[in-house]
ZAMARGU-4260 file (C-alpha; in steps of 0.2 Angstrom, whole numbers, plus 5000, padded with zeros to 4 digits):
<rodrens>
0) 5740/5531/5724 | 5721/5529/5723 | 5721/5521/5741 | 5732/5535/5747 | 5720/5548/5740
5) 5706/5539/5747 | 5713/5539/5765 | 5718/5557/5764 | 5700/5561/5758 | 5692/5551/5772
10) 5703/5560/5784 | 5699/5577/5777 | 5681/5573/5777 | 5681/5567/5795 | 5690/5583/5800
15) 5676/5593/5791 | 5663/5583/5800 | 5671/5586/5817 | 5669/5605/5815 | 5652/5604/5806
20) 5636/5608/5816 | 5627/5594/5824 | 5610/5594/5816 | 5603/5595/5799 | 5604/5613/5795
25) 5590/5619/5784 | 5597/5626/5767 | 5599/5645/5767 | 5597/5656/5758 | 5581/5647/5752
30) 5576/5653/5735 | 5594/5653/5727 | 5603/5639/5720 | 5615/5630/5731 | 5633/5634/5725
35) 5641/5620/5735 | 5650/5606/5726 | 5648/5589/5734 | 5658/5574/5733 | 5654/5558/5743
40) 5665/5543/5746 | 5663/5527/5756 | 5670/5530/5773 | 5674/5512/5776 | 5672/5495/5768
45) 5655/5488/5771 | 5637/5493/5766 | 5630/5510/5763 | 5613/5511/5772 | 5601/5526/5769
50) 5588/5532/5781 | 5572/5541/5776 | 5570/5559/5784 | 5556/5567/5775 | 5547/5571/5759
55) 5530/5564/5760 | 5523/5581/5756 | 5533/5583/5739 | 5522/5584/5724 | 5531/5570/5715
60) 5534/5552/5720 | 5553/5548/5721 | 5565/5535/5725 | 5584/5536/5729 | 5599/5525/5722
65) 5617/5527/5720 | 5632/5525/5708 | 5648/5517/5715 | 5663/5523/5705 | 5651/5528/5691
70) 5642/5512/5690 | 5623/5511/5694 | 5619/5498/5708 | 5602/5496/5701 | 5595/5496/5719
75) 5581/5509/5722 | 5572/5512/5739 | 5565/5524/5752 | 5550/5529/5741 | 5545/5546/5748
80) 5526/5542/5748 | 5527/5525/5757 | 5542/5528/5769 | 5542/5534/5787 | 5555/5544/5796
85) 5569/5532/5801 | 5565/5518/5788 | 5581/5511/5781 | 5587/5503/5765 | 5603/5494/5761
90) 5611/5502/5745 | 5624/5488/5743 | 5642/5485/5747 | 5657/5497/5745 | 5675/5498/5748
95) 5683/5512/5758 | 5687/5527/5746 | 5674/5522/5733 | 5666/5537/5725 | 5647/5538/5728
100) 5634/5548/5718 | 5617/5549/5724 | 5602/5548/5712 | 5584/5554/5714 | 5573/5544/5702
105) 5556/5551/5698 | 5543/5537/5699 | 5527/5548/5696 | 5524/5557/5684 | 5539/5548/5678
110) 5546/5561/5666 | 5557/5572/5677 | 5575/5570/5681 | 5584/5559/5687 | 5594/5571/5698
115) 5611/5567/5704 | 5621/5574/5718 | 5635/5578/5705 | 5628/5594/5697 | 5637/5590/5680
120) 5627/5575/5678 | 5610/5584/5678 | 5601/5587/5662 | 5597/5605/5668 | 5615/5608/5674
125) 5607/5614/5691 | 5613/5608/5708 | 5598/5597/5715 | 5606/5593/5732 | 5611/5601/5749
130) 5621/5591/5762 | 5627/5593/5780 | 5632/5583/5794 | 5618/5575/5805 | 5621/5571/5823
135) 5606/5560/5824 | 5592/5559/5837 | 5582/5546/5847 | 5576/5539/5830 | 5589/5543/5818
140) 5608/5538/5817 | 5622/5551/5814 | 5627/5552/5796 | 5628/5562/5780 | 5612/5572/5777
145) 5607/5574/5759 | 5592/5583/5753 | 5585/5585/5736 | 5576/5597/5725 | 5565/5586/5714
150) 5558/5599/5702 | 5565/5604/5685 | 5578/5618/5686 | 5579/5617/5705 | 5561/5622/5708
155) 5560/5634/5723 | 5578/5630/5729 | 5573/5626/5746 | 5581/5609/5746 | 5568/5600/5757
160) 5558/5590/5744 | 5565/5573/5749 | 5579/5570/5762 | 5589/5556/5768 | 5604/5552/5781
165) 5617/5540/5774 | 5628/5529/5785 | 5646/5525/5780 | 5647/5540/5769 | 5659/5554/5770
170) 5657/5571/5762 | 5674/5576/5754 | 5678/5595/5754 | 5680/5602/5737 | 5699/5605/5733
175) 5698/5623/5737 | 5692/5619/5754 | 5705/5607/5757 | 5718/5619/5751 | 5711/5633/5763
180) 5711/5620/5777 | 5730/5616/5774 | 5734/5634/5773 | 5726/5638/5789 | 5735/5624/5798
185) 5751/5629/5790 | 5748/5647/5796 | 5744/5641/5814 | 5760/5631/5814 | 5771/5646/5808
190) 5762/5657/5821 | 5766/5644/5835 | 5784/5643/5830 | 5786/5662/5830 | 5779/5663/5848
195) 5790/5649/5854 | 5806/5658/5847 | 5800/5674/5855 | 5798/5666/5872
</rodrens>
């Protein structure tokens, strides 16, 4: 059953990615907390690689890690003060359908966070991430773009303090989005059958 759910989730995520815009879209409206709920899974069996996008100008020094099915890998990388655009880090091996949670660890001053891509895990109960599909460019692969707010209580809610693109990661739509997609497809099928009968 778990594998069936994983396959369905990957399929739904890929459909969503196919209709997503083809570049990292800046979070809007900046200044308000992101209400989106994000769930991430491994798209296929293999490694998850992260690529640094930006964040050298953030006030704090941060590194990113991930949990796989709730277990910390212990691997931290892509320090925002020492990484350049396109630098990569291998976060470890995963199996298709594994549930992934990204973690932003504060290195300096060291007493902030950590912040998780799953809001319920954050000590301030604030959403610290924004995600979208990234089509890639000459120096960056296509993948799942994840940008963090690194300040307590979400800071200024512009979601551009530290950002990454992850390969082999699919964003799974929240259940309400999947249900709406299903209803839309059902309505389309019903409409098509009615048209065929009338012809």
